[in-house]
Phi, psi and omega in degrees: 000141178278121184223151174269159173289161177304323179293317179297318180299314181299315180294318179296317178299323177296314180299313182296319179295316178301314180295318179303312183291329180280346185231050184298338178296343179277343188202055188303325186265009186252137180260126183303321184300326177291320178296312182299319179299318178296319180293317181295335179274356184225076183301331179291331177287323175298320178300315179297318177297324177297320177297318178298317182294315184288347174258020175068032179277338182052059183296144178211160177286129180237350181197161174224128177258105184295321180301317181269351188050056188224133175263142177254121171263145178217153175293123181243022174296146183305316178246167180308135187309127184303322182282005182227029179258172180060043177236145173280187188283306185214181183298318179301317179294319179299315181291334183282343181287129179271323182232154174053051179292141172288168181287334186201181175236159180298315181296316179297314181298314180301314180298318181293336179270349182079027180234176178237149170295150177292149169278170176299317180297318178294320179297315179296320178296319178300318182294341177285339179281319175189170184267127180239164176057049176280341179236346182239183175219164184224131173300145174233167177302134185249132177302145184303321183294327176287316181296322179299335179268006176096001183261169174208156184254149173215162182229161169203180180237115179219150173052035178076015183220153171274130177246139174249128182234173175233157177204166170296137183299337181274358179284156175205147184218151180297338180256010178240127176226222175205152174254142183248160174237143177224131180252127184237000000 
C-alpha cells in the first residue's frame, strides 16, 4: 500500500486544513474535524492527496455526499496543475503518436495517483465555486463513443462561461493538463 510517513501525513493535514479554512466558500456546511477523521482512517487517500499536492493541484474539499458519507476533494489551483500539463489523453493516444510523444497521459497519471479525471458535470460544479482555468484548460472524462473515434474532451473558463471542446486524444499542449477528483 502506498503510504506517507507520519511526518508527511502531519504536514499534509496541516496544509489541507489551512487551505480548507481559507476557502470556506467551497464547503460552507462541512466541518474540518469530520474530514480529518476520514483522512486519518484512509492512509491511501492521504497518499493520493499528497500526489495532488506535489503536482501543484492544491486539493480542497468541494462537496459532501451524505448518502455515501463521502467528501469530494478536487484540484483547486487557479490554473490546470503545473505538474500535470503537456500530457495527451490516454495510453492509446500516447502509443499512437509517432513523433514528439509526451512523457505521459492524463488517464495514466490520474490512475497512478489514485484519482479520477473530472467529469463534465464535476467540472461545471467546480466552476460554480470560483473560476478556474482562465488561461489553461483541463482534460475531462470523455464518453466512449467520442474516444472510439479518436477524440477527447477538455474544458476551460473564458468570457464568463465554461466551454467544453474536443481535440484528438493524442494532442498535448503546455497549457493543458487535468484536474482530479478524490472521494474520501
